[in-house]
C-alpha positions in Angstrom: 30.2 63.7 30.1 26.5 64.3 31.1 25.1 67.2 33.0 27.5 68.4 35.7 25.3 69.3 38.7 26.6 71.8 41.3 29.6 71.6 43.5 29.3 67.8 44.0 29.5 67.2 40.3 32.4 69.7 39.9 34.3 68.0 42.8 34.2 64.5 41.3 35.2 65.8 37.9 38.3 67.5 39.4 39.1 64.5 41.4 38.7 61.8 38.8 39.0 63.3 35.3 42.8 63.6 35.2 43.2 59.9 36.1 40.4 58.9 33.7 42.0 60.7 30.9 45.2 58.9 31.6 43.7 55.4 32.1 41.5 55.6 29.0 43.9 57.5 26.9 41.3 60.2 26.2 42.1 62.7 23.4 39.2 65.0 24.1 36.6 65.5 26.8 33.3 67.3 26.2 30.9 68.0 29.0 27.4 69.5 29.4 27.8 72.0 32.2 24.5 74.0 32.2 23.8 72.9 35.8 27.3 73.4 37.2 26.5 76.6 39.2 24.4 75.3 42.2 22.3 73.2 39.9 21.3 75.9 37.4 23.5 77.7 34.9 27.3 78.3 34.7 29.5 81.2 35.7 32.8 82.4 34.2 34.7 81.2 37.3 33.2 77.7 37.0 33.9 77.6 33.3 37.6 78.2 34.1 37.5 75.7 36.9 36.1 72.9 34.6 38.8 73.6 32.0 41.5 73.4 34.7 40.0 70.0 35.7 40.6 68.7 32.1 37.4 69.4 30.2 38.2 70.6 26.6 34.8 71.8 25.4 31.5 72.7 27.1 28.0 72.3 25.8 24.9 74.0 27.2 21.1 73.7 27.0 17.9 75.3 28.3 19.6 76.7 31.5 22.3 78.4 29.5 21.4 82.0 30.5 20.4 81.4 34.1 23.6 83.2 35.2 23.8 86.4 33.2 27.5 86.8 33.8 28.3 83.9 31.5 27.4 86.1 28.5 30.9 87.5 28.2 32.4 84.0 28.1 29.8 82.9 25.5 30.7 85.8 23.3 34.5 85.6 23.7 35.6 82.0 24.1 35.7 79.4 21.4 35.2 76.1 23.3 31.7 76.7 24.7 28.5 76.5 22.7 24.8 77.5 22.9 22.1 75.2 21.4 22.3 75.5 17.6 18.6 76.1 17.3 18.6 79.1 19.5 18.1 82.4 17.6 21.1 84.1 16.0 20.6 87.0 18.3 21.1 84.8 21.4 24.6 85.2 22.9 27.1 82.3 22.0 28.5 80.2 19.3 26.5 77.7 17.3 29.4 75.3 17.1 32.9 75.0 18.3 36.1 73.8 16.7 38.5 72.3 19.2 41.8 70.4 18.9 42.1 67.0 20.5 45.3 65.9 22.2 46.2 63.8 19.2 46.0 66.8 16.9 42.6 66.0 15.3 40.2 68.9 14.8 36.8 68.2 16.3 33.5 70.1 15.7 31.2 70.2 18.7 27.5 71.1 18.5 24.6 71.3 21.0 21.0 71.0 19.8 17.8 71.3 21.8 14.8 69.0 21.4 11.2 70.2 21.2 9.1 67.6 23.0 8.3 68.9 26.5 10.9 71.6 26.1 10.7 75.4 25.7 9.9 76.6 22.2 13.0 76.7 20.0 13.8 76.7 16.2 13.6 73.5 14.2 16.5 71.3 15.3 16.7 69.6 11.9 17.0 72.7 9.9 19.4 74.2 12.4 21.6 71.1 12.2 21.5 71.1 8.4 22.7 74.7 8.4 25.5 74.3 10.9 26.8 71.0 9.3 27.0 72.8 6.0 29.2 75.5 7.7 31.7 73.0 9.1 34.7 72.6 6.7 34.7 69.2 4.9 38.1 68.4 6.2 36.8 68.3 9.8 35.6 64.7 9.8 35.0 64.2 13.6 31.8 65.9 14.7 30.1 65.4 18.1 26.5 66.5 18.8 25.0 66.9 22.3 21.2 66.3 21.9 19.8 68.2 24.9 16.2 66.9 25.0 13.5 65.5 27.3 11.9 62.7 25.3 13.8 59.6 24.2 11.7 59.6 21.0 12.9 63.1 20.2 16.5 62.1 20.8 16.2 59.0 18.6 14.6 60.9 15.7 17.4 63.5 15.9 20.1 60.8 16.2 18.7 58.8 13.2 18.5 62.0 11.2 22.2 62.6 11.9 23.3 59.0 11.2 26.3 59.0 8.8 26.7 62.8 9.1 28.3 63.0 12.6 30.6 60.8 14.6 28.4 60.7 17.7 25.0 62.0 18.8 24.8 61.7 22.6 21.9 62.8 24.8 21.8 64.9 27.9 19.2 66.8 30.0 17.2 64.0 31.7 20.1 63.2 34.2 19.3 59.5 33.9 21.7 57.2 31.9 20.1 54.9 29.3 21.3 51.5 28.3 20.9 51.9 24.6 24.4 52.8 23.5 25.0 51.7 19.9 26.5 52.5 16.5 23.9 53.3 13.9 24.3 51.7 10.4 25.8 54.9 9.0 28.6 55.0 11.6 27.2 57.4 14.2 27.6 56.5 17.9 24.4 57.1 19.8 23.0 57.0 23.4 19.7 58.6 24.5 21.3 60.0 27.7 24.8 59.6 29.0 23.7 60.3 32.6 24.3 63.0 35.2 27.6 63.9 36.7 26.7 64.7 40.3 24.9 63.3 43.4 22.9 60.2 42.7 21.3 60.0 46.2 18.9 62.6 44.9 16.1 63.3 42.5 17.9 64.4 39.4 20.6 65.9 41.5 18.3 67.7 44.0 17.6 66.9 47.6 15.0 64.2 47.8 13.0 65.7 50.7 12.7 69.1 49.0 11.5 67.7 45.7 9.1 65.3 47.4 7.6 68.0 49.6 7.0 70.4 46.7 5.5 67.6 44.6 3.1 66.5 47.3 2.1 69.9 48.8 2.5 72.2 45.8 4.2 74.6 48.2 7.1 76.6 46.6 10.3 75.0 47.8 13.9 75.7 46.8 15.4 72.6 45.2 18.8 72.4 46.8 21.6 70.3 45.2 22.1 67.0 47.0 25.5 65.9 48.2 25.8 62.1 48.4 26.8 59.3 46.1 28.7 61.4 43.6 29.2 59.8 40.2 30.5 60.7 36.7 28.1 59.7 33.9 29.3 59.7 30.4 30.3 57.7 27.3 33.6 57.0 25.6 33.5 57.0 21.8 36.3 55.8 19.6 36.3 57.5 16.2 38.3 56.9 13.0 39.8 60.4 12.4 40.1 59.8 8.7 36.5 59.1 8.1 34.8 60.5 11.2 33.1 57.2 11.7 32.6 55.8 15.2 34.1 52.4 15.8 33.1 51.9 19.5 31.0 53.3 22.2 31.2 52.5 25.9 29.0 53.7 28.8 30.9 55.2 31.7 29.7 55.4 35.3 32.5 56.4 37.8 31.5 56.1 41.5 33.3 57.6 44.5 35.5 54.6 45.1 36.6 54.5 41.5 37.1 58.3 41.6 39.5 57.9 44.5 41.4 55.2 42.6 41.7 57.5 39.6 42.8 60.3 41.8 45.6 58.2 43.1 46.5 57.3 39.6 46.9 60.9 38.6 48.6 61.8 41.9 46.6 65.0 42.2 45.6 66.6 45.5 42.0 65.9 46.6 39.4 68.1 44.8 42.1 70.2 43.2 41.0 73.5 41.7 37.5 73.3 43.3 36.6 76.2 45.6 
C-alpha cells in the first residue's frame, strides 16, 4: 500500500482494508506510512491505529523522523523499518521479519533512492548487505523502493531481479502503469500510488500548494480531504521459491471502500480518532 497521507488516508484504510483482506484473501499487508501523521511522519498512536486496521508491516522513507516520538517504536517494535541505506546509528531496524496469515515468513525492506533525494548511503551496497543477512530459508522478500525518479527505481528494481519477490515503489504519490514481473521472477511497479485524498496535489490542498508555488510565500501545506483512495498492488508469490507469479494494480475509491466496509461488517471508520 502506497504512502498513507494524514487522517483521510488512515480513515479509508480502516474503512476498507478488513473487507479488502477478506475479498482478495490477502495473507500480508505492507504499507508505507511515513506521511500518516498530518502528512509528515508517524506517531506511536498512529502506528498502533494502522496495525489495528489490518496492516502487518510498516515501511518508512525520508520523513521517518519528522515526529521524534516515533523513535521508541522504531527501537522496540519488529514490524516497522527504516530505509536500509540510512546510517547504522539512525534509530530503527534495517529489515523486518513478519509472519503472513498463511504461516509464511516474509522479509520486508525499505530502501531510499538517491536521485533528487537527500544524501544517503549507496542503496546497492546496503541492499547487498541486508540480503546477505536474511536467512536463506526466508524465500519471500519484499522491498519498498522509496525514491523520486522512475529511472532510479528501475535501476534498483532490475538490480534486485531474481533476488527478491517484489520491488515496489513509493514516495511520488502518483501510481504508475508499469506493473510487471521481471525475467528473474521479481514483481515490479515504479510507484503503487498514494493512499489518501486525490482531490489534491500529492495529498495537500490545491490552493495552498498553488499559492506557494506562484508567490514563493511560505504557506503551510495542509492535507486535503476529498476523493479518498487506496493505492497499492497485490502480488502473488510462490512461497517455496519466493518467485512472484502475478501482480495487480489496486485503486480503491470511496464507493468501493463503502462496499468493502459492508462486506466486513465493521463500523464506519473504526479505530480512527
